[in-house]
C-alpha positions in Angstrom: 115.4 92.7 -50.3 116.0 94.1 -46.8 114.3 92.2 -44.1 112.0 94.8 -42.7 110.7 95.4 -46.0 110.0 91.8 -46.9 108.2 91.3 -43.7 106.3 94.4 -44.3 105.2 93.2 -47.7 104.3 89.7 -46.2 102.0 91.6 -43.5 100.4 93.3 -46.1 99.7 90.1 -48.2 98.3 88.0 -45.5 95.1 90.1 -45.6 94.8 89.5 -49.6 95.3 85.9 -49.1 92.9 85.6 -46.2 90.2 87.2 -48.4 90.9 84.9 -51.5 88.0 82.3 -52.1 88.7 78.5 -52.1 88.5 78.4 -56.0 91.1 81.1 -56.2 93.4 79.3 -54.0 93.0 75.9 -55.5 93.4 77.2 -59.0 96.9 78.8 -58.1 97.9 75.7 -56.3 97.1 73.4 -59.4 99.1 75.9 -61.9 102.1 76.0 -59.6 101.9 72.0 -59.5 102.1 71.9 -63.1 104.9 74.7 -63.3 107.0 72.6 -60.9 106.9 69.7 -63.2 107.3 71.6 -66.4 110.4 73.2 -65.0 111.8 70.3 -63.4 115.0 70.4 -65.5 115.9 73.9 -64.2 115.0 73.1 -60.7 117.3 69.9 -60.7 120.1 72.1 -62.4 119.8 74.6 -59.6 119.9 71.8 -57.1 123.0 70.3 -58.6 124.8 73.5 -57.5 123.8 72.7 -53.8 124.5 68.9 -54.1 128.0 69.8 -55.4 128.7 72.1 -52.6 127.5 69.9 -50.0 129.5 67.0 -51.3 132.7 69.1 -51.5 132.3 70.0 -47.8 132.0 66.4 -46.6 128.3 66.4 -45.9 127.1 62.8 -44.9 125.5 60.7 -47.6 122.0 60.7 -45.8 122.1 64.6 -45.5 123.0 64.9 -49.1 120.0 62.7 -49.8 117.7 64.9 -48.0 119.0 67.8 -50.1 118.7 66.1 -53.5 115.9 66.9 -55.9 115.1 64.3 -58.9 112.4 64.3 -61.5 110.4 61.8 -59.5 110.9 63.8 -56.1 109.6 66.9 -58.0 106.6 64.9 -59.4 105.9 63.8 -55.8 106.2 67.1 -54.4 104.0 68.4 -57.2 101.5 65.6 -56.3 101.6 66.6 -52.6 100.4 70.2 -53.7 97.6 68.7 -55.8 96.5 66.7 -52.9 96.4 69.9 -50.7 94.3 71.5 -53.6 92.0 68.7 -53.1 91.4 69.1 -49.5 88.2 70.7 -47.8 88.6 74.3 -47.2 89.9 74.7 -43.5 88.6 78.3 -43.6 85.0 77.2 -44.1 84.4 75.4 -40.8 82.2 76.5 -38.1 83.5 75.1 -34.9 80.6 75.9 -32.7 77.3 77.9 -33.0 74.9 78.8 -30.1 72.5 81.5 -29.1 72.4 83.4 -25.7 69.4 83.9 -23.8 69.5 87.7 -24.6 69.3 86.7 -28.3 72.9 87.1 -29.3 74.0 84.6 -31.8 77.7 83.4 -31.8 79.7 81.6 -34.2 83.2 80.1 -33.5 85.0 79.9 -36.9 88.4 79.1 -38.2 90.8 81.8 -39.5 94.5 82.0 -40.6 97.2 82.4 -38.3 98.5 85.3 -40.5 102.2 85.6 -41.5 103.9 82.3 -40.7 107.7 82.3 -40.4 109.4 78.9 -41.1 113.0 78.2 -40.4 114.3 75.0 -41.7 117.6 73.2 -43.0 118.5 71.3 -46.1 115.2 69.9 -47.5 113.9 71.9 -50.5 110.7 69.9 -50.5 109.9 72.0 -47.4 109.7 75.1 -49.5 106.9 73.7 -51.4 104.8 72.0 -48.7 105.4 74.9 -46.5 103.8 77.1 -49.2 101.0 74.9 -50.3 99.8 74.3 -46.8 100.0 78.1 -45.7 98.5 79.3 -48.7 95.7 76.7 -48.7 94.9 77.9 -45.2 94.9 81.7 -46.0 98.3 82.5 -44.6 101.3 84.3 -46.0 104.7 82.5 -45.5 108.2 83.6 -44.9 111.0 81.1 -45.5 114.4 80.9 -44.2 116.1 77.9 -45.6 119.5 76.6 -44.8 122.4 78.0 -47.0 123.0 74.5 -48.1 119.7 74.5 -50.2 119.7 78.1 -51.2 120.0 77.7 -55.1 117.1 75.2 -54.8 115.1 77.2 -52.7 115.4 80.2 -54.9 114.5 78.3 -58.1 111.4 76.8 -56.5 110.3 80.1 -55.0 110.6 81.7 -58.4 108.4 79.0 -59.8 105.8 79.6 -57.0 105.9 83.3 -57.5 105.4 82.8 -61.2 102.3 80.6 -60.6 100.9 83.2 -58.3 101.3 86.1 -60.7 99.8 84.2 -63.5 96.7 83.7 -61.4 96.4 87.4 -60.6 97.5 86.8 -56.8 100.0 89.0 -55.0 103.4 87.1 -55.0 104.3 88.4 -51.7 102.3 85.9 -50.1 105.5 83.7 -50.2 109.0 85.3 -49.4 112.5 83.7 -49.1 115.1 85.4 -46.9 118.2 84.7 -49.1 120.7 86.1 -46.6 122.4 83.3 -44.9 124.1 85.5 -42.3 123.2 84.4 -38.7 122.5 87.7 -37.5 119.8 88.1 -40.2 118.1 84.9 -38.9 118.2 86.1 -35.4 116.7 89.5 -36.5 114.0 87.5 -38.3 113.3 85.8 -34.9 112.8 89.3 -33.5 110.2 90.6 -36.1 107.3 90.6 -33.6 104.4 92.5 -35.2 105.2 91.5 -38.7 105.3 87.7 -38.0 102.5 86.0 -36.2 104.1 82.5 -35.6 107.6 80.8 -36.0 108.0 77.3 -37.0 111.5 75.8 -36.9 112.0 72.5 -38.7 115.3 70.8 -38.5 117.8 69.6 -36.0 117.5 69.7 -32.3 120.1 72.6 -32.2 118.1 74.8 -34.7 114.9 74.2 -32.8 116.7 75.1 -29.3 118.1 78.2 -30.9 114.6 79.5 -32.1 112.9 78.8 -28.9 115.6 80.7 -27.1 115.9 83.6 -29.3 112.5 84.3 -30.7 110.1 87.3 -29.5 107.5 85.6 -31.7 105.4 82.7 -30.6 107.0 79.3 -31.7 105.5 76.0 -32.5 108.3 73.6 -32.0 108.8 70.7 -34.3 110.9 68.1 -32.5 113.9 66.2 -33.5 113.1 62.6 -33.7 114.7 59.9 -31.3 112.0 57.3 -32.2 111.7 54.0 -30.5 110.5 50.7 -31.5 109.6 48.2 -28.6 109.5 44.6 -29.0 107.2 43.0 -26.7 107.2 39.8 -25.0 104.2 38.7 -27.2 105.8 40.2 -30.5 105.4 38.4 -33.8 109.0 37.7 -35.0 108.4 38.5 -38.8 106.4 41.9 -38.0 109.1 42.7 -35.6 112.2 42.4 -38.1 110.2 43.8 -41.1 108.9 47.0 -39.1 112.4 47.5 -37.6 114.3 47.3 -40.8 111.8 49.7 -42.5 111.8 52.2 -39.7 115.6 52.1 -39.4 116.7 51.8 -43.1 114.1 52.8 -45.5 115.4 56.3 -45.2 118.0 57.5 -42.7 117.9 61.1 -42.6 114.6 62.0 -41.4 112.9 62.6 -38.1 110.7 59.5 -38.1 113.4 57.0 -38.6 113.8 54.7 -35.9 117.0 55.4 -33.8 116.3 53.4 -30.6 115.3 49.7 -30.2 113.8 48.5 -26.8 113.5 44.6 -26.5 111.7 42.6 -24.0 114.0 40.3 -22.0 112.1 37.2 -22.7 112.6 37.7 -26.5 116.2 38.6 -26.1 117.5 35.2 -27.0 114.7 34.4 -29.7 113.9 37.1 -31.6 116.7 39.8 -31.1 119.6 38.0 -32.7 117.5 37.7 -35.8 116.8 41.5 -35.9 120.5 42.3 -35.0 121.6 40.0 -38.0 119.0 41.9 -40.4 120.2 45.3 -39.0 123.9 44.3 -39.8 123.1 42.9 -43.1 121.9 46.6 -43.8 125.3 48.0 -42.4 123.7 49.2 -39.3 125.9 49.4 -36.3 124.0 48.2 -33.1 125.1 49.7 -29.9 123.4 47.9 -27.0 123.4 47.4 -23.3 125.2 44.3 -21.8 122.2 41.8 -22.2 121.9 42.8 -25.8 125.6 42.3 -26.4 125.4 38.8 -24.8 122.6 37.8 -27.1 124.4 38.9 -30.3 128.1 39.4 -29.3 129.4 39.4 -32.9 127.2 42.2 -33.8 126.4 44.4 -31.0 128.8 46.8 -29.6 128.7 48.8 -26.1 126.5 51.4 -26.0 127.0 54.8 -23.7 124.2 56.2 -21.7 124.2 59.1 -24.2 123.4 56.6 -27.2 120.0 56.0 -25.8 119.0 59.8 -26.2 120.6 60.3 -29.8 119.0 60.9 -33.0 121.7 59.4 -35.3 120.4 60.1 -38.7 122.9 57.5 -39.8 123.4 53.8 -39.9 123.4 53.4 -36.0 121.0 52.2 -33.5 120.8 51.9 -29.8 119.3 48.7 -28.0 118.0 48.6 -24.4 116.8 45.4 -22.6 113.6 45.7 -20.3 111.8 43.4 -18.2 108.3 44.7 -18.9 106.1 47.0 -21.0 105.9 49.4 -18.1 109.9 49.7 -18.1 109.9 50.1 -21.8 107.4 53.1 -21.5 109.3 54.4 -18.7 112.7 54.2 -20.6 111.0 55.7 -23.8 109.6 58.8 -21.8 113.1 59.5 -20.2 115.1 59.4 -23.6 112.3 60.3 -26.1 112.0 63.4 -28.0 108.2 62.9 -27.9 107.9 62.3 -31.5 107.0 58.8 -32.7 107.1 55.4 -30.9 106.0 51.8 -31.7 105.2 48.6 -29.9 105.4 45.2 -31.8 103.1 42.9 -29.8 100.1 40.4 -30.2 99.1 41.4 -26.7 95.9 44.0 -26.8 96.5 44.6 -23.2 100.2 45.5 -23.5 99.4 47.6 -26.6 96.8 49.8 -24.9 99.3 50.3 -21.9 101.9 51.4 -24.3 99.6 53.5 -26.3 98.1 55.2 -23.1 101.6 55.5 -21.5 104.0 56.6 -24.0 104.2 60.7 -24.0 104.7 61.1 -27.7 102.7 62.7 -30.5 102.4 59.5 -32.6 102.2 56.2 -31.0 102.0 53.0 -33.2 101.0 49.4 -32.7 102.6 46.9 -35.1 103.5 49.5 -37.7 106.6 51.5 -38.8 107.3 55.0 -37.3 108.2 56.0 -40.9 104.1 56.6 -41.3 104.5 59.9 -39.3 104.2 62.0 -42.3 101.6 64.7 -43.4 101.1 62.8 -46.8 100.8 59.4 -45.2 98.2 60.8 -42.9 96.2 62.0 -45.5 97.0 65.8 -44.9 98.6 66.2 -48.6 101.7 67.4 -46.9 102.8 68.8 -43.6 104.4 71.8 -42.1 106.3 69.8 -39.6 105.9 67.4 -36.8 105.0 69.1 -33.6 106.3 67.6 -30.5 104.8 70.1 -27.9 101.3 70.1 -26.5 100.5 73.8 -27.7 99.2 74.9 -30.3 99.2 71.5 -32.2 100.7 68.1 -32.0 101.9 65.5 -34.5 102.0 66.3 -38.2 100.8 69.6 -39.0 98.4 70.0 -41.8 95.8 72.7 -42.9 93.8 72.9 -39.5 96.9 73.2 -37.4 97.8 76.5 -39.3 94.6 78.1 -38.3 93.2 79.7 -35.3 89.7 80.6 -34.5 87.6 83.9 -33.8 84.0 84.6 -32.6 81.4 86.1 -34.8 78.7 87.7 -32.7 75.3 88.6 -34.3 73.0 91.1 -32.4 70.0 92.9 -32.9 70.5 96.1 -30.8 71.5 94.3 -27.6 73.3 96.5 -25.0 74.7 95.2 -21.6 73.0 96.5 -18.4 
């Protein structure tokens, strides 16, 4: 389908989905969740074509893992859709209500954003998550996934449209741009008047391209150079367990730890243990001079560029600091403002870190891997916003709404 026609249909459909009651939206989500599980074999078959092509062209193992669908992952995706269906209606909320001296009564209420365009890379689960959240919050959605996942995304969208049609809902509330040509993607970014907001989800390069080329308002979802800071008052076991989880539990995700910051007082006591544990997990440790002296057989020299990299691989940088204030300064300079953690038993240091670090999600004694809509109780997420406007952190249902004012009068005129 030609892009302008696709966007026109989505623009018409946005008013239909906004008018659906909660029961209708939830019924459709639950039916689609059932269909995803029922048709998992056909989805895995379509995904196999994407996996074979990605492997043949030398895609890294972590990136292939991001692309892969399994029966278990499809079940988890389906469960995420069910959780979205179980959440309260974001459109039923009255944010404020008051009356003016002239008798006018005002209500500030949540409303959908309209048509949401999402440009993303090789993660077919995003196709389901994006639809579920946009649909539940009364929005239409146009998806532009990466060419690496095209077969998977086409199969998933076909299942979603089938479920919508079975429930008597216009299937054009979801659309997939199948053309992988870059010019089509650029044209999509220019569809002002059809698309109300664009959300890029993927690499730093993708996000930068959308921000620079779009005529449509953009909500940035950032790359993840996430830090874990081991404070002077850190518990050694907590430090090791959290860092290993944050770095190695899953490599190709934006909430994985890429940078380690070590207080100099624990460089000789705790850091060698952490370095050894990382080494045992096949992680290459790139550190400053102090880190190399503490674990010379493991740590190799880091460049200044290493401290700002999102590796998405078996690599991690290490910086040694003299204080929590220096840790905060280093993190704010190199961070992508996604997720950072401090390991400490000192509540004063913890509060300094929480207040001083300029990131969407800041943890005390917990892995950065929890920055996730599912883990936050949102059912799923549209992405992790690293900007200040319009939303920040994992974007769930409420972040996909705006608001309007309803004003009730009784004949008032302005003098």
